Backbone as CSV, one residue per row, in Angstrom:
resi,resn,N_x,N_y,N_z,CA_x,CA_y,CA_z,C_x,C_y,C_z
1,MET,0.678,25.734,-15.554,1.130,26.213,-14.258,-0.029,26.400,-13.278
2,ARG,-1.174,25.852,-13.611,-2.319,25.978,-12.703,-2.095,25.220,-11.409
3,HIS,-1.288,24.181,-11.443,-1.077,23.352,-10.265,-0.155,24.014,-9.253
4,TRP,0.517,25.088,-9.643,1.558,25.671,-8.804,1.021,26.106,-7.445
5,GLY,-0.128,26.776,-7.422,-0.671,27.261,-6.152,-1.073,26.137,-5.229
6,LEU,-1.711,25.116,-5.755,-2.129,23.980,-4.945,-0.920,23.222,-4.415
7,ILE,0.038,22.978,-5.267,1.221,22.230,-4.847,2.034,23.042,-3.852
8,ARG,2.100,24.336,-4.055,2.831,25.189,-3.110,2.201,25.136,-1.725
9,THR,0.870,25.117,-1.659,0.172,25.035,-0.380,0.442,23.696,0.301
10,VAL,0.375,22.625,-0.459,0.631,21.297,0.105,2.078,21.190,0.572
11,LEU,3.021,21.694,-0.216,4.428,21.645,0.178,4.688,22.452,1.443
12,GLY,3.983,23.559,1.606,4.139,24.354,2.810,3.708,23.596,4.052
13,ARG,2.641,22.837,3.943,2.170,22.053,5.083,3.092,20.869,5.378
14,VAL,3.591,20.229,4.338,4.451,19.060,4.521,5.844,19.470,4.992
15,ALA,6.279,20.668,4.660,7.634,21.112,5.007,7.860,21.154,6.506
16,GLY,6.813,21.420,7.259,6.957,21.440,8.711,7.283,20.073,9.285
17,ARG,6.816,19.028,8.623,7.035,17.676,9.127,8.319,17.041,8.617
18,SER,8.632,17.236,7.356,9.774,16.512,6.793,10.984,17.395,6.504
19,GLY,10.854,18.681,6.622,12.000,19.562,6.429,12.055,20.176,5.033
20,GLN,12.452,21.439,4.991,12.481,22.184,3.737,13.536,21.657,2.780
21,ARG,14.711,21.353,3.291,15.793,20.917,2.401,15.456,19.593,1.719
22,ARG,14.822,18.701,2.435,14.433,17.425,1.843,13.412,17.627,0.730
23,LEU,12.460,18.527,0.943,11.454,18.785,-0.081,12.034,19.522,-1.283
24,ILE,12.993,20.402,-1.049,13.652,21.076,-2.168,14.447,20.069,-2.992
25,ALA,15.098,19.116,-2.321,15.827,18.068,-3.040,14.867,17.196,-3.841
26,ALA,13.716,16.870,-3.261,12.718,16.080,-3.986,12.181,16.862,-5.184
27,GLY,12.009,18.162,-5.019,11.584,18.993,-6.141,12.621,19.036,-7.241
28,GLY,13.890,19.053,-6.858,14.953,18.995,-7.855,14.935,17.691,-8.632
29,LEU,14.664,16.595,-7.931,14.543,15.304,-8.618,13.332,15.285,-9.544
30,ALA,12.246,15.930,-9.131,11.078,16.029,-10.005,11.420,16.824,-11.261
31,GLY,12.244,17.857,-11.114,12.688,18.629,-12.276,13.537,17.805,-13.223
32,VAL,14.415,16.980,-12.667,15.242,16.100,-13.505,14.358,15.089,-14.227
33,ALA,13.361,14.546,-13.518,12.440,13.595,-14.151,11.635,14.266,-15.259
34,TYR,11.234,15.516,-15.042,10.490,16.248,-16.069,11.358,16.471,-17.306
35,LEU,12.592,16.871,-17.111,13.486,17.088,-18.252,13.792,15.782,-18.983
36,ALA,13.909,14.685,-18.233,14.111,13.386,-18.875,12.891,13.001,-19.699
37,ALA,11.697,13.268,-19.171,10.476,12.974,-19.918,10.396,13.824,-21.182
38,MET,10.862,15.075,-21.093,10.850,15.933,-22.277,11.773,15.406,-23.367
39,THR,12.924,14.887,-22.971,13.857,14.400,-23.980,13.428,13.064,-24.577
40,LEU,12.684,12.286,-23.809,12.278,10.964,-24.272,10.869,10.918,-24.842
41,CYS,10.168,12.034,-24.832,8.761,12.013,-25.239,8.620,11.784,-26.740
42,THR,7.520,11.125,-27.078,7.231,10.860,-28.481,6.004,11.613,-28.970
43,GLY,5.330,12.303,-28.070,4.141,13.049,-28.464,3.695,13.989,-27.359
44,PRO,2.706,14.801,-27.629,2.265,15.791,-26.653,1.584,15.196,-25.427
45,VAL,1.095,13.969,-25.514,0.430,13.358,-24.370,1.414,13.160,-23.214
46,VAL,2.628,12.781,-23.531,3.658,12.592,-22.504,3.994,13.927,-21.852
47,LEU,4.068,14.983,-22.630,4.372,16.300,-22.068,3.266,16.782,-21.139
48,VAL,2.026,16.542,-21.521,0.903,16.930,-20.651,0.936,16.114,-19.370
49,GLY,1.257,14.837,-19.479,1.348,13.994,-18.290,2.512,14.357,-17.386
50,ALA,3.552,14.956,-17.943,4.733,15.325,-17.152,4.614,16.699,-16.518
51,GLN,3.591,17.449,-16.843,3.456,18.803,-16.295,3.380,18.845,-14.766
52,PRO,2.723,17.880,-14.089,2.772,17.917,-12.618,4.184,17.823,-12.047
53,LEU,5.082,17.110,-12.736,6.482,17.083,-12.285,7.099,18.467,-12.358
54,ASN,6.806,19.182,-13.423,7.318,20.548,-13.557,6.714,21.453,-12.499
55,ALA,5.434,21.256,-12.210,4.785,22.082,-11.187,5.397,21.845,-9.820
56,VAL,5.703,20.592,-9.498,6.355,20.290,-8.217,7.735,20.914,-8.170
57,PHE,8.467,20.857,-9.279,9.796,21.460,-9.339,9.738,22.960,-9.097
58,VAL,8.871,23.640,-9.826,8.784,25.102,-9.705,8.315,25.490,-8.309
59,ALA,7.309,24.808,-7.794,6.771,25.164,-6.477,7.790,24.928,-5.374
60,SER,8.506,23.820,-5.431,9.446,23.534,-4.352,10.687,24.410,-4.429
61,VAL,11.228,24.581,-5.612,12.470,25.348,-5.720,12.214,26.840,-5.504
62,SER,11.150,27.371,-6.084,10.918,28.811,-5.927,10.223,29.125,-4.606
63,GLY,9.224,28.365,-4.244,8.483,28.661,-3.015,9.268,28.328,-1.762
64,LEU,9.649,27.068,-1.610,10.394,26.659,-0.422,11.823,27.177,-0.434
65,GLY,12.400,27.317,-1.624,13.759,27.874,-1.715,13.827,29.300,-1.215
66,LEU,12.817,30.088,-1.562,12.765,31.466,-1.076,12.604,31.516,0.427
67,THR,11.758,30.651,0.974,11.567,30.597,2.418,12.852,30.168,3.119
68,LEU,13.553,29.196,2.547,14.812,28.742,3.143,15.853,29.853,3.156
69,VAL,15.969,30.586,2.070,16.925,31.696,2.007,16.563,32.774,3.023
70,GLN,15.290,33.062,3.168,14.873,34.065,4.139,15.160,33.621,5.562
71,ASP,15.015,32.335,5.837,15.337,31.824,7.178,16.832,31.904,7.467
72,VAL,17.648,31.679,6.439,19.092,31.715,6.624,19.573,33.149,6.844
73,VAL,18.989,34.063,6.086,19.411,35.467,6.199,18.738,36.041,7.401
């Protein structure tokens, strides 16, 4: 989860240009790709390589999702 802070910062900057909902949807797709990699993996190397997908998922859904909810409320 070391990548979470860096990815969260990058997502915050990109969200102004492309929109929060689009980035949250992309993060959801990254989460689906991570779970697919987990089910299809044959060794720990694949899991280590898939960790950035999980980091993008967590950063976009929790970071940008919280900001989106706060904007709506």
